[in-house]
C-alpha positions in Angstrom: -102.5 9.8 12.7 -99.6 11.3 14.4 -97.6 8.1 14.1 -98.7 7.6 10.6 -97.5 11.1 9.4 -94.1 11.5 11.3 -92.2 9.1 9.0 -93.6 10.9 5.9 -92.5 14.3 7.2 -89.0 13.0 7.8 -88.8 11.6 4.3 -90.0 14.9 3.0 -87.5 16.9 5.0 -84.7 14.6 3.8 -85.7 15.1 0.2 -85.8 18.8 0.6 -82.3 18.9 2.2 -80.9 16.8 -0.6 -82.4 19.1 -3.3 -80.9 22.2 -1.5 -77.5 20.5 -1.2 -77.3 19.5 -4.8 -78.4 23.0 -5.9 -75.7 24.7 -3.7 -73.1 22.3 -5.0 -73.9 23.1 -8.6 -73.6 26.9 -7.8 -70.2 26.4 -6.1 -69.0 24.3 -9.0 -70.0 27.0 -11.5 -68.2 29.7 -9.5 -65.1 27.5 -9.3 -65.2 26.9 -13.0 -65.6 30.6 -13.8 -62.7 31.5 -11.5 -60.5 28.8 -13.0 -61.2 29.9 -16.6 -60.6 33.6 -15.7 -57.3 32.8 -14.1 -56.2 30.9 -17.2 -57.2 33.8 -19.4 -55.2 36.3 -17.3 -52.2 34.0 -17.5 -52.5 33.8 -21.3 -51.2 37.3 -22.0 -49.5 38.7 -19.0 -48.4 42.4 -19.1 -44.8 43.0 -18.0 -43.1 46.3 -17.0 -40.7 45.8 -19.8 -43.6 46.5 -22.2 -44.2 49.9 -20.6 -40.6 51.1 -20.9 -37.5 51.2 -18.6 -38.8 54.1 -16.6 -41.8 52.2 -15.3 -39.7 49.1 -14.6 -37.4 51.2 -12.4 -40.3 52.8 -10.6 -41.9 49.4 -9.9 -38.6 48.2 -8.5 -38.5 51.2 -6.1 -42.2 50.6 -5.1 -43.3 53.8 -6.8 -46.9 53.6 -8.1 -46.9 57.0 -9.8 -47.8 57.2 -13.4 -44.9 56.6 -15.9 -43.1 59.8 -16.9 -43.9 61.2 -20.3 -40.7 61.7 -22.3 -40.0 65.3 -23.2 -40.1 66.2 -26.9 -36.7 66.7 -28.5 -35.9 70.3 -29.2 -36.2 71.3 -32.8 -32.9 71.9 -34.5 -32.1 75.5 -35.0 -31.5 76.7 -38.5 -27.8 77.6 -39.1 -27.2 81.3 -38.7 -26.5 83.0 -42.0 -23.0 84.2 -42.3 -23.0 87.8 -42.5 -21.4 89.2 -45.7 -18.7 91.9 -45.5 -19.8 95.4 -46.6 -17.6 96.9 -49.3 -17.7 100.6 -50.0 -18.3 101.1 -53.7 -17.6 104.6 -55.2 -20.7 106.2 -56.7 -20.5 105.9 -60.5 -17.3 103.8 -60.4 -13.9 104.9 -61.6 -13.1 106.3 -65.1 -10.9 104.1 -67.3 -8.0 106.4 -66.7 -8.4 106.2 -63.0 -8.6 102.4 -63.1 -5.1 102.5 -64.6 -4.0 104.8 -61.8 -5.5 102.4 -59.3 -3.5 99.4 -60.7 -0.3 101.5 -60.6 -0.8 102.6 -57.0 -1.8 99.2 -55.8 1.4 97.7 -57.1 3.7 100.5 -56.0 2.3 101.1 -52.5 0.9 97.7 -51.6 -2.5 99.0 -50.7 -5.8 97.2 -50.9 -7.8 97.8 -54.1 -11.1 98.0 -52.1 -9.6 100.6 -49.7 -8.1 102.6 -52.6 -11.0 102.9 -55.0 -13.2 105.2 -52.8 -10.2 107.5 -52.3 -9.6 107.8 -56.1 -13.3 108.4 -56.7 -13.2 111.2 -54.2 -10.1 112.7 -55.9 -12.0 112.7 -59.2 -15.0 114.4 -57.7 -13.1 117.1 -55.9 -10.8 117.7 -58.8 -13.6 118.2 -61.3 -15.6 120.3 -58.9 -12.7 122.7 -58.0 -10.8 122.6 -61.3 -7.7 120.6 -60.2 -6.3 117.6 -62.0 -7.4 114.6 -60.0 -4.1 112.9 -60.7 -2.3 115.8 -59.0 -4.5 115.2 -55.9 -3.6 111.5 -56.0 0.1 112.4 -56.3 -0.2 114.7 -53.2 -1.8 111.9 -51.2 1.0 109.5 -52.2 3.8 111.9 -51.3 2.2 113.1 -48.0 0.8 109.9 -46.4 1.3 106.9 -48.8 -2.5 106.7 -48.8 -2.7 106.3 -45.0 -5.9 108.1 -43.8 -4.7 108.0 -40.2 -1.3 109.5 -40.7 -0.3 112.4 -38.4 3.0 114.4 -38.5 4.9 115.9 -35.6 3.6 119.3 -36.8 0.0 118.2 -36.4 -0.7 117.6 -40.1 -3.5 114.9 -40.4 -4.9 112.4 -42.8 -4.4 111.5 -46.4 -3.2 115.0 -47.6 -1.6 116.0 -44.3 -3.7 119.1 -43.7 -2.8 121.1 -40.5 -6.2 121.8 -38.9 -5.5 125.1 -37.2 -4.6 126.8 -40.5 -7.7 125.8 -42.3 -10.6 125.9 -39.9 -12.6 128.0 -42.4 -12.5 125.0 -44.8 -13.0 122.2 -42.2 -15.8 124.0 -40.2 -15.3 125.5 -36.8 -17.7 123.1 -35.2 -16.0 120.0 -36.5 -14.2 117.8 -34.1 -10.4 117.8 -33.7 -10.2 114.4 -35.5 -12.4 115.5 -38.4 -9.5 115.4 -40.9 -9.1 111.7 -40.4 -12.3 111.3 -42.5 -10.8 110.5 -45.9 -13.6 112.3 -47.9 -13.3 115.5 -45.8 -9.5 115.4 -46.0 -9.5 115.2 -49.8 -12.0 118.0 -50.1 -10.1 120.3 -47.8 -6.7 119.4 -49.2 -7.9 120.2 -52.7 -9.3 123.6 -51.5 -5.8 124.4 -50.1 -4.3 123.8 -53.5 -6.8 126.1 -55.1 -6.1 128.7 -52.5 -2.4 128.4 -53.3 -2.9 129.0 -57.0 -5.1 132.0 -56.3 -2.6 133.5 -53.9 0.7 132.7 -55.8 -0.4 132.4 -59.4 0.9 128.9 -60.4 0.5 125.3 -59.5 4.2 125.0 -58.8 4.0 127.9 -56.3 0.8 126.4 -54.8 2.5 123.1 -54.2 5.4 124.9 -52.5 2.9 126.7 -50.3 1.2 123.4 -49.6 4.4 121.7 -48.6 5.5 124.7 -46.4 8.5 125.3 -48.6 7.9 128.7 -50.3 11.5 129.7 -49.6 13.0 126.8 -51.4 14.5 128.1 -54.7 14.7 124.6 -56.2 11.0 123.9 -55.6 12.0 120.4 -54.5 8.5 119.5 -53.1 6.6 120.7 -56.1 9.0 118.9 -58.5 8.5 115.7 -56.5 4.7 115.9 -56.7 4.7 116.9 -60.4 7.1 114.0 -61.3 4.7 111.5 -59.7 1.8 113.1 -61.5 3.5 112.4 -64.8 3.9 108.7 -63.9 0.2 108.6 -63.0 -0.7 110.2 -66.3 1.3 107.6 -68.2 -0.6 104.8 -66.3 -3.9 106.5 -67.1 -3.0 106.8 -70.8 -2.1 103.1 -71.0 -5.4 102.1 -69.4 -7.4 104.4 -71.7 -5.6 102.9 -74.8 -6.3 99.4 -73.6 -9.9 100.2 -72.9 -10.3 101.7 -76.4 -8.6 98.8 -78.2 
């Protein structure tokens, strides 16, 4: 029995080995096929650094494996700054038709800016009407005294448009006012007009008041007063022409 079964066992073992060999070969073949197909698929659409941008390509060349830098957003363009507009002083209520004629005359004769002149003429109108003095006489004094320069100052210390000497008229200026207060055109016109009114009250006439204003009471020819009054007449003529033109 032992001799009868030994060849059969060998045959059975050989068959088993063959079956296992074939099975293992099929598995290895399947793995090889899958690996080959996967490699072909990966080679079909390769990803290059160029597709990710130049920053990643440079990092790869340097051996840097960090994540690619995120580009910073461009700063928003700033809106252009609005050009500021110059502020122009406009006299309250504007100028009368007569004073507009005076304005044109003065601008041409004294080469002064219209914008700079108009507030001065408006102040002369206000002070003249309030204190009972012809506004054109006030304008004539400004022209003779300073040629409409609000910062004029004489060797005697007379200041501003109407060349008022501060130490003689502190009661009109205000004792608490600064030493440069009369360089304020509005204050200067008001105080200068008050000085003219004071001269009329003290000496009885506008001619004498003008001589007092100009510090020339002893002049028998009244040269200062005549000079101011002559200019006043020219201003009156300019005002009349403007009024006639406005009424036409």
